Structure formats: C-alpha cells, structure tokens
N, C-alpha and C positions, 0 to 999 in steps of 0.2 A: 657210254657216258650216261650219267643219271639225269633223267629229264625232270626239271623242276615242276612241282605241282602247285597250283594256285587254288586255294580253298575259297569258298564263298565269303568267309569273313575277311580274308585278305583282299578279295576283289571289291567288297563293299567299302573297305577302308580306302582303297585306291579311288573308288568312285567319289567318296566324300571329299577326299583331298582335291580331286579335280574340280568339284563344284565349289569348294571353299576358295580355291585360287581364282575363280571367276564369279564372284558373288553377284554383282550387278547384272552381268550377262545372263547368269542362270535365272535370276528373278524375272528379267524381261522375257526369257524363253518360256517360262511356265505361267506367265500372267494370264494367258487365255484359259489354261486349265484351272487356275484359281477362280476366275470369273465363272466358268461353267459349273464348278462344284458349289460355289456360293449360291448361284441361282437355284440349283436343284434343291439344296438343303433348306434355304430360306422359304421357298415356295412350299416344299413338303412340310415344313414346320407350321406354316400358317394354315395350310389345308388340314393338317392333322388336328391342330388346335380348334379350328372352326368345326370340324366334324365331331370332335368330342363334345363341344358345347351343344351342338344340335342333338346329339344322342342324349346328353344329360337333360336338356329341356324337354325332349319328347318323352323320356322316361318319367319326368316329373309331372307331365300332363297325364300320363297313364299309358303304359305299354299295352294295355288290354283294350284300348279305344279304337273305334272304327269311325271314320269321318265320311259321311255320305253327302255328295253334292252332285248337281246335274252337270257341272263342268269339271274339267280335270283339276285335281288338287295336287299340292306338293310343289317340287322344284321342276318347272317346265321351261324348256328353251325354245321349242318350236311354236309356230302360230296355231291358233285354233282352226279346225276345219269348219267348213260351212255348216255341216250337220250339227256340230257341237254348239255353234252359236245360236241355232234355232231350237234347241232343246227346251222342253217344258220344265220349269223349276220344280223342285220337290216341295212338298207341303207338310204341314203338321199332321195331316191325316195319314201320310205315309209313315211317319214316326209312330203313330198310334197302332198302325197295322203291324209294324215290326215288333212293338212291345207285346202285341197280342199273339202273334203267330211264330215268333222266334224264341223257343225255349232257352237257347244258349245265351240270350241277351238279358242282361241284368236291368238296364234302364236306357231310355232314350231321351235326350234333351234337345228340342228344336231351338235353333238360333236364327232370328230374322236379321239379315244384314240391311240396316236402314240406310237407304241411299237417296230417296226422294224427299228429303226434309233437311232444313237447316240445323246442323248439329253444333252450332256455336253455343258455348256455355258462357253466360254473363254473370258476373258477381261484382256488384258495386262499381260498375264502369269498366271492369277488366274483362276482356274477352279471351276465350281459349277455343281455338279452331282445330286443334290437332286430335281432338277426341275421336276415338273409334266407337261410334254409336252402334249398339246391338240390342235387340230385344231378346231376352233369354227367359227360359222357363225356371221355375223355382228349384228344380233338381240339377241345374247346370253346374252349380258350385261343386256338388258331389261328383258329378260325371267328369269334370275337368280338374279335380283335385285342387280347388280354390280354397283359400282361407281369407278371412277378413281380419284386418288389424284392429278395427274398431267398428262398433255398431253390429249390423246383421246383414244377411243376404236377403234377396227378394223372397217374400213369403207367398203361399198359395192365395191368401186373401188379397195381396197386392195385385196378383195377376188376374184373379177372378173379377175384382172390382175396377180394374184398369186404373189403378192409382198412379199419380205422378210422383213416383219415387225413383231414385237412382243409386247405383253403386259406382264409385269412381276409383281410378288407379292413382298411384302415388304422384305421377307427373301432373295430373290434373290439380291435385291439392297444392303441390309446390308452385304451380303457375298462378292459380287464383288466390291462394291464401298462404303465401310464403311465411315460414316460421311457425306455423300452427301445427299442433299435434293432431294425429288422426281422430282422437277422441273429441277434440274441440270442433271438428268439422261436422260430426254427426248431428243431424237436426237442423242444419243451416239450409236456407232456401236460396236457390239459384234459378236463373232463367235458361231454359233449353229451347231454342227455336222460338223464343218469345213467350213460352209457357212457364209458369212457376213449377219447379220440381224440388222435392225435399231430398237431401242426401241422407240416406239411412245407413250407409256403410262405406268403409274405405278398404280396398283390397290390400292384402299383405303382399309385399314384393316377393317374388319367387327367388329361391336361392340361386338357381341357374338362369343364365341369360346369354343371348348371342349379341356380341358387341356391347354388352352392358345393359341392354334393354330387352324387355319382353313386350308382346302386344298388349298385355294387361296393364302395363304402366300407364298407357294412354286410354285405357278402357273406360267406356261410359255404358253401363248396363242398366236397362230399364225393363219392366215386365213385358213379356212377349205380346200379350194382348194390348197393352198400352201402346207399344210400337206399331201394331196393326192399326190402331185407332188414329194416332197422330200422323202416320205415314202410310196411307192405304195404297200408295203406288209402289211401295217396296214389296217385292215378292220373292227375292232370293232367300232360300231357306237352307241352312246347313244342319244336318242331323248328326249330333254327337252321340254315338252309341257305345255303351260300355258292355263288353262281354263278361260273362261270368268267369271266375278264376279258372285258368287252364282250359277254357273252351273257345279261345279266339278263332281257330280254324272253322269249328262248327258254326260259330256265330256269323262268321264271314259268309259261309255258304247259305245260311238261313236268311240273312239280310239280303243277299243278292237275289235269292229266289222270291222273297216277298216283294221286293221293289220291281222286279221284272213283271210279276203278276199285277201289281198296283198300276204300273205304267203301260201295261198292255204290250210288252215286248214279245214278239213272235219267237218261236223256238230257235229258228236259224239266224235270227238277227243278233247283232252285238248289243251290249248294254248301252242304254242312252243315259247313263249316270256313271259316277266314279266313286269307288270305295277306296279310301286311303287308310293305311295302317302305319304304325311306327316303322316296321321293317321296310315298307314300300317307300316311305319318305327318305329313309337312310340310303336305300338302294338308288333312288333318284339322285340324291346328293353325290353318292359315290360315282355315278356316271358323269356328272358335271365335273367332279373333282378329277376324274380320269382325263377329261378333255383339257382341263387347265394344266394337269400334269404333263400331257403330251406337248402342249405349247412350251412349257418350261423346259422339257427335255430337248425340244427343237432348238430353243435359244441356247441352252447349255452345250448342245452338240456343236454349234458354230464355234463357241469358245474352245471346246475340246479339240476341234479340228484345227483351229488356228494354233492352239498350243502344241498339238502334235506335229504340225508342219514346222513350227519353230524348233521343236526338239530335234526333228530330223535334220534341219538345217544346221543347228549348232553342233550336232554330233558329226556331221560331214566336215564341218570346219575343224572340229576336234581331231578327226582322223588325219586331216592334212597337217595340223599343227604338231601332231605326235607321231609323224611318220617314222622318224629315227627311233623313237621309243619302241614302236612296233617292230622295227627291224632288229633292234637289240634283243627283244624278247624272243623273237623267232630264232635268232642266231644262237641263243643259249638253250633252245629246245622247246619253246612254247608251241603248242599245237593250235591249229585253226580254231578248234572249239574253245580253247582258252581265250583267244582274242575275241571271239564272238561273245563269250560270257562276260568278258570285261566290259565291253561297250554296251551290251544289253543291260547289265546290272547298273551301269552308270546312267543310261537313259531312264530305266525304271526308278532308280533312286531319285533322279531329278524330278520326274513327274509325281512320285510319291510325296516328296517334300512339298510340291505344289498342291497336291490334294490335302495334305495336313494343314497347310496355310489356309486353303479354302474352307476347311472344316472349322478352323479356329475363327476366321473372319465371319463365317455364317453364324456361329454361336454368339459372337459379340453383337452382330446385327440383330439377331432374334432377341437378345437380352435388352438391347437399346429400344427396340420396338415395343417390347413388353413394359419397359419403364416409361416411355413417352406416351404410349397408348395402352393403358391397363385393360381397356375393354376389348382390345384386339388379341384374341387368344393365340398363343403360339406354343407348340410343343415339338421339340426336335426328335423325330423318330430314329431309333438306332439303325434301322434298315437304310435310311438315307445317308447316314454317316458312313456305314460300311460300303454301300454302293458307290459313294463318291470316291472313297479310297481305292476300291477295287478297280473302278473305271479309270482312275488316274494312272494306276500301275499298268493297266491294260494298254492305255495310250502310249506309255513309254515302251512297252513290249512291241507293239505293232509298228510304231514309227521309228523304233531303234533297230529293227531287223536289217534294213538296207545298209545303213552306215556300218553296222557290226560285220555284215558279210563282206562289205567293201574292204574294211580293215583287215579281215582275216585272209583275203585273197592277194594282199600286197606281196610283191617279191621282196624277200629280206635283203638281197644284195642291192636292189634299187632303193630300198628304204634307207640303208646305211649310207648310200651316196647322196641322199636327198639333203639339200641345204635349205 
C-alpha cells in the first residue's frame, strides 16, 4: 500500500485552517506572546533612539574631548564612596599644567560650576531660575564646538577685567523676552544675583538634543574670573580638554600623568580624579541600557511563558478534539513523525502569528509615541524584530512538543472508536 506523504506546505495549510476555525480562541492563546514581543520591541526602540541621540550629542560636542573632574562623570547608578566625596577639586592651575606638559593636548578650557550664589536672572520684573550658571574661559566655545546666534562669546578682556557680561541660551531668552530675536537681545542689561550684567551673546541651539533639549539651552555663561569674584565659595572646576586630531589615546595618558603629578598621587594609589571621554560615556550608557533591557526581557519572559502554557493547553485540547482525525490519518498510513510535524507546525504557526501581531502593534505604539512626544527618540532596530519573531516561533516549538508527541502515540483503533 502506498503511504501518503504530507509536505510542509500541506501541513502549514492544515495549521492555518485549524487556527482560522478558532479565531478568538487562538487570539486569547497567543495574547501573552503578543504582550511579550511588544514590550521587548518598544523598549528596544526607545533605548536605541536615546542611545543614538546621546551619540549624536557627544559627537557634536567633540569626539576628541576629555572631561577631567575630581568626581565620577557620565552615567552613574551607584552611590559615591567616602573617598570620592572627600577629594580635593581640580583647579585652573591643573589645566595650565596640562596645557604646558601634554603635547598631544590642543587646548584646555576650565569651567567653574557656580553653586554658592543666587543664579536668578531678573529682567523688568520677570525672574528666571532654571539657568545653569557657569564661569567659562574665552576658549570654551572652541573647545565645546559652540556657536553664537547673535553677538559674540566671552573675550580675553572680559575675563582679565572681570567684566559683568554673559552669554545665554535660547530658553533664557524665550522665558525673559518672549518673541524677541537673538539680535535684539544683545546689549540688554539684566540682573544676575542682584548685580547688573550685559548680555553680549546668545548661543545657537545645537542640531542634536536628548529629549528635545541640551544643557546649553538653559546656559548662563559668565567669564571665569568674574565667577570667582562674585562666588568665591564655588570651587568645583571641570576641565574641558581637547586632544589634537588623531591623538586622543596619547592625550588621555598625558593628562592622567600630569594630574597624578599635580595632585601628588602615589605610584600604587588609584586616581583621585575622573577622566571622561565620548567612548566612556557611551559605554556607561550601554551598561545602563543593558540593565533596562534585562528588566524588559524579564517582563516579556513572563508574557512568553504564559503564552507558551496557553499554547500547550490549547494544543492538548486540540489533540482531544481531533482524536478521530488522528485515527483516520494513522489508519491510511500516516507515520508518527507526520503527526508530530502537523501539531508542531500548528503550534509554531500559532505563535508566529502572535509574534507578527506583536511586531505590528509595537511599530504602531512607537509611531504613536513619536507623534505624541516628538522629543522622545525611538528607532526600531531590526534585531529586535527578528528576535521577537524567532523567540515566538521557539515558544511554539518548545511548548508544542508534548501535545505533538501525545498525539503521535495515540492508538489508531482507540482513536476511531472515540466519540
């Protein structure tokens, strides 16, 4: 007798027919898989978009830059250790030593983080308290790739004479003088901490931003020596160091060596300062992104597990409902592996369709988030889509094995007698 052969195409068509005949039941079965795939893809799209925004912003600041500070910089999740909290801040003299003894360094721009002074800006009765006040050197604009939309940046004479001048970001202008063009702002006098200051320049908004804003949008820059004069209690200094083109590794080693010598760090002791670079900041963000990704995977795994159990349950019910069909197929010559393949393909088709539905819903959610929150970057990575589909098929394969084996072991005579 000729044994009938069932090819994958025919098995797939049978699987689709079975799913189509129980649409609502099939939807409820794969709901957990849909939720799991949606969570993974949406989280992956948001993290990928944010990462790309951070990379773009860092590159716009300058990929050749080194950020020296006495505390840890970048993306940190853990608390500071006691030794770090008691570290001596860096000084402008440290920056001068770096400029003198580090040949691979092009320039050094010290930044004084003004903390012990009222940074409220007042203009004709309107107050602005969100300004990020910093005292910067005249070469800061070049080191940080800054541009001014109107006016000029801080000059050497401003710093040497401790003049009361300032450069402001676009948010400061919009808050204090709404509707005015940057060119109209230049030359105006405002009060900063009760002192009169002249606005000599307005910063141009950077092309790239994280969540729609940069630190410089709220920036208030005054000359470095002016900041020391008006706020003598502020001592935290950040050194923005630009390496020569193609010499970042050499500059990093030279800066570390100079600062260790300047700060009297012994040979066997670790650094009592931090050096940040673009690669380091991106690596720190990737580690945070990895932790968030693990949480998303844990959440989605619950959905996939629930969906897998649902698939196993529904396939066991299907085996019971189709007992006579199995008996007939065995009676006309179907082999055990044909029965196993039929039920495995049906389970995998069911979970694959759940994965496809999850991908489509995740894309829709990402598009809606991008439309409602344009400043929230989202970019769906191809690997997340492929992973979601592969995992959904894998769930069908794993949780469909037992029902398929159970169906293949049924006695054909008992199956034909089954009512």
